[in-house]
C-alpha positions as CSV (number, residue, x, y, z in Angstrom):
1,X,0.0,0.0,0.0
2,X,1.4,3.4,-0.9
3,X,1.8,6.1,1.7
4,X,-1.0,8.7,1.6
5,X,1.4,11.6,1.3
6,X,3.0,10.0,-1.7
7,X,-0.4,9.1,-3.2
8,X,-1.3,12.8,-3.0
9,X,2.0,13.9,-4.5
10,X,1.6,11.5,-7.4
11,X,-1.9,12.7,-8.0
12,X,-0.6,16.2,-8.3
13,X,2.1,15.0,-10.7
14,X,-0.6,13.3,-12.8
15,X,-2.2,16.8,-13.1
16,X,1.2,18.3,-14.0
17,X,1.6,15.7,-16.8
18,X,-1.9,16.2,-18.1
19,X,-1.3,20.0,-18.1
20,X,1.9,19.4,-20.1
21,X,-0.1,17.4,-22.6
22,X,-2.7,20.2,-22.8
23,X,0.0,22.8,-23.3
24,X,1.7,20.8,-26.1
25,X,-1.7,20.2,-27.8
26,X,-2.3,24.0,-27.7
27,X,1.2,24.6,-29.2
28,X,0.5,22.0,-31.9
29,X,-2.8,23.9,-32.8
30,X,-0.9,27.2,-32.8
31,X,1.8,25.9,-35.2
32,X,-0.8,24.2,-37.4
33,X,-2.6,27.6,-37.7
34,X,0.7,29.3,-38.5
35,X,1.4,26.9,-41.4
36,X,4.3,25.2,-39.6
37,X,3.1,21.6,-39.8
38,X,6.5,20.2,-38.7
39,X,6.5,22.1,-35.5
40,X,2.8,21.1,-35.1
41,X,3.7,17.5,-35.5
42,X,6.6,17.7,-33.0
43,X,4.3,19.3,-30.4
44,X,1.6,16.7,-31.1
45,X,4.1,13.9,-30.5
46,X,5.0,15.7,-27.3
47,X,1.4,15.8,-26.3
48,X,1.1,12.0,-26.8
49,X,4.2,11.4,-24.7
50,X,3.0,13.5,-21.9
51,X,-0.3,11.5,-21.8
52,X,1.8,8.4,-21.6
53,X,3.7,9.9,-18.6
54,X,0.4,10.7,-16.8
55,X,-0.9,7.2,-17.5
56,X,2.3,5.6,-16.2
57,X,1.8,7.4,-12.9
58,X,-2.0,6.5,-13.0
59,X,-1.3,2.8,-13.5
60,X,1.4,2.9,-10.8
61,X,-0.9,4.4,-8.2
62,X,-3.5,1.7,-8.9
63,X,-0.9,-1.1,-8.7
64,X,0.2,0.2,-5.3
65,X,-3.4,0.4,-4.0
66,X,-3.7,4.1,-4.2
67,X,-6.6,6.2,-5.3
68,X,-6.3,8.2,-8.4
69,X,-7.8,11.7,-8.1
70,X,-8.1,13.8,-11.3
71,X,-7.9,17.5,-10.7
72,X,-8.9,20.4,-12.9
73,X,-6.4,21.1,-15.7
74,X,-5.5,24.8,-16.0
75,X,-6.0,26.5,-19.4
76,X,-2.7,26.7,-21.3
77,X,-1.6,29.7,-23.4
78,X,-2.9,29.8,-27.0
79,X,-0.4,32.0,-28.8
80,X,3.4,32.5,-28.9
81,X,5.4,35.3,-30.6
82,X,7.6,33.0,-32.6
83,X,8.8,29.4,-32.8
84,X,11.8,30.4,-30.6
85,X,9.4,31.9,-28.0
86,X,7.4,28.7,-28.0
87,X,10.4,26.5,-27.6
88,X,11.9,28.7,-24.8
89,X,8.5,28.3,-23.0
90,X,8.7,24.6,-23.6
91,X,12.1,24.4,-22.0
92,X,11.0,26.5,-19.1
93,X,8.0,24.2,-18.6
94,X,10.1,21.1,-18.8
95,X,12.5,22.6,-16.2
96,X,9.4,23.0,-13.9
97,X,8.5,19.4,-14.5
98,X,12.0,18.3,-13.7
99,X,11.7,20.2,-10.4
100,X,8.4,18.4,-9.7
101,X,10.0,15.0,-10.4
102,X,13.0,15.9,-8.1
103,X,10.6,16.8,-5.4
104,X,8.9,13.4,-5.7
105,X,12.3,11.8,-5.5
106,X,13.0,13.7,-2.3
107,X,9.7,12.6,-0.9
108,X,10.3,8.9,-1.9
109,X,13.7,9.1,-0.1
110,X,12.2,10.7,3.0
111,X,9.5,8.0,3.1
112,X,11.9,5.2,2.2
113,X,9.5,4.3,-0.6
114,X,11.8,2.3,-2.8
115,X,9.2,1.2,-5.4
116,X,8.3,4.8,-6.1
117,X,12.0,5.8,-6.0
118,X,12.7,3.1,-8.7
119,X,9.8,4.4,-10.8
120,X,11.0,7.9,-10.6
121,X,14.4,7.0,-12.0
122,X,12.7,6.5,-15.4
123,X,11.2,10.0,-15.2
124,X,14.6,11.5,-14.2
125,X,16.1,10.0,-17.4
126,X,13.1,11.2,-19.4
127,X,13.5,14.8,-18.2
128,X,17.2,14.9,-19.1
129,X,16.1,13.9,-22.7
130,X,13.2,16.4,-22.7
131,X,15.4,19.3,-21.8
132,X,18.2,18.3,-24.2
133,X,15.7,18.1,-27.1
134,X,14.3,21.5,-26.3
135,X,17.8,23.0,-26.0
136,X,18.8,21.6,-29.3
137,X,15.9,23.1,-31.1
138,X,16.4,26.4,-29.4
139,X,20.0,26.5,-30.5
140,X,19.0,25.7,-34.1
141,X,16.4,28.5,-34.0
142,X,18.9,30.9,-32.7
143,X,21.3,30.0,-35.5
144,X,18.5,30.3,-38.1
145,X,17.5,33.8,-36.8
146,X,15.3,35.6,-39.3
147,X,16.2,33.2,-42.2
148,X,12.8,31.9,-43.4
149,X,14.4,29.2,-45.5
150,X,16.2,27.9,-42.5
151,X,13.0,27.8,-40.5
152,X,11.3,25.8,-43.3
153,X,14.1,23.3,-43.3
154,X,13.8,22.9,-39.5
155,X,10.1,22.6,-39.9
156,X,10.6,19.7,-42.4
157,X,13.0,18.0,-40.0
158,X,10.5,18.3,-37.1
159,X,7.8,16.8,-39.3
160,X,9.8,13.5,-39.3
161,X,9.3,12.9,-35.5
162,X,7.1,9.9,-34.8
163,X,5.3,8.8,-31.6
164,X,6.6,5.7,-29.9
165,X,4.3,4.6,-27.0
166,X,5.8,3.6,-23.7
167,X,5.9,-0.2,-23.4
168,X,4.4,-1.8,-20.3
169,X,7.1,-2.2,-17.7
170,X,9.2,0.5,-19.1
């Protein structure tokens, strides 16, 4: 049986992951409307991954005998000044999620909750990857600057990203 304090913390994290998905779906719609279908695709894949992250926590809580509580999801922004602005906001958001995961790790250590600690190792690795991906795109956008041709090339590259669902037990 999972500790009630950890159960509540994971329920809050489910909400954070669902908000992340909502944010990326909003960004996908924004880029679709702006004619940047590659950026829209990249953000939509991000949305799908964030839903997987939420469901991984959801299933874990149920496996440990906890109760899942779904909270209201805040409304995300709808517009960004530029692709660079959106990606910088994405990085800022992922850094927030990294802090949330680190707080969960601290709680798991405090409670000596080894199963949750083990689960969170996967999320730690995932957050390293998330931030690195965002930083790479930000660096490319900074190199591109106002070059429309460069932006279109990056858009085509981002269109190639595909969704790979999390495998059970991963």
